LUMVOZA-543018 format. One line per 5 residues: their letters; for each residue x, z negated, y of C-alpha. Coordinates in Angstrom, 1 decimal, m for minus. Layout:
// LUMVOZA-543018
A) X/Z/Y | ...;
// end
This chain:
// LUMVOZA-543018
MEGLC) m28.9/72.9/25.0 | m30.1/74.9/22.0 | m33.4/76.5/22.7 | m33.1/76.2/26.5 | m33.0/79.0/29.0;
FRCFR) m29.5/79.3/30.5 | m31.0/80.1/33.9 | m33.5/77.3/34.5 | m32.8/75.1/31.5 | m36.5/75.1/30.4;
PGQHK) m37.4/75.4/26.7 | m39.0/78.5/25.2 | m37.5/81.4/27.1 | m34.2/83.3/27.5 | m32.2/84.0/30.6;
RECSN) m32.9/87.7/30.6 | m36.7/87.0/30.5 | m36.6/84.2/33.1 | m38.1/84.6/36.5 | m37.5/81.0/37.6;
ESICF) m34.9/80.1/40.2 | m31.4/79.4/38.8 | m30.3/75.8/38.4 | m26.6/75.1/38.5 | m25.1/73.5/35.4;
RCGND) m22.3/71.9/37.4 | m24.2/70.2/40.3 | m27.8/70.4/39.2 | m29.0/72.0/42.4 | m31.2/75.1/42.3;
GHEAK) m30.6/78.4/43.9 | m27.2/79.2/42.4 | m25.4/79.3/39.0 | m22.3/77.3/38.2 | m20.0/80.3/38.7;
DCKHP) m21.1/80.4/42.3 | m21.1/76.6/42.9 | m19.4/75.3/46.0 | m19.3/71.7/44.8 | m15.9/70.7/43.5;
RSPPS) m15.4/70.2/39.8 | m14.8/66.7/38.5 | m11.2/65.7/39.0 | m9.2/66.0/35.8 | m8.3/62.9/33.9;
EDELR) m4.7/61.5/33.8 | m4.3/62.8/30.3 | m5.4/66.3/31.2 | m3.0/66.3/34.2 | m0.1/65.2/32.0;
RAALA) m0.9/67.8/29.4 | m1.1/70.6/32.0 | 2.2/69.4/33.5 | 3.9/69.4/30.1 | 2.5/72.9/29.3;
SFARH) 3.7/74.2/32.6 | 7.2/72.8/32.1 | 7.4/74.2/28.6 | 6.3/77.7/29.8 | 8.9/77.7/32.6;
ALIRV) 11.7/76.4/30.2 | 10.8/79.1/27.7 | 10.9/81.8/30.4 | 14.3/80.6/31.6 | 15.7/80.6/28.0;
KHTPI) 14.4/84.1/27.4 | 16.1/85.4/30.6 | 19.3/83.5/30.2 | 22.3/85.9/30.1 | 24.5/85.1/27.1;
GNPKW) 27.8/83.5/28.0 | 26.8/82.7/31.6 | 27.7/79.1/32.3 | 25.5/79.0/35.3 | 22.4/79.0/33.1;
KV) 22.2/75.8/31.0 | 19.1/74.6/29.2;
// end
């Protein structure tokens, strides 16, 4: 990707100087950029889903521990 325009992906120019139509990095169609793409992203892999679930669980457990009143038997971690 080094040396390519980030608007049209052609060599030898920069996005701010480009007058060509935008090409989407995500779907490869012209007329829009990836930030405006309506095509769905690739589904995450099983490892990515597992990592996200563990991170979410850890965040919620940490929040619960931070807000646990001391000596309240209702809140157990």
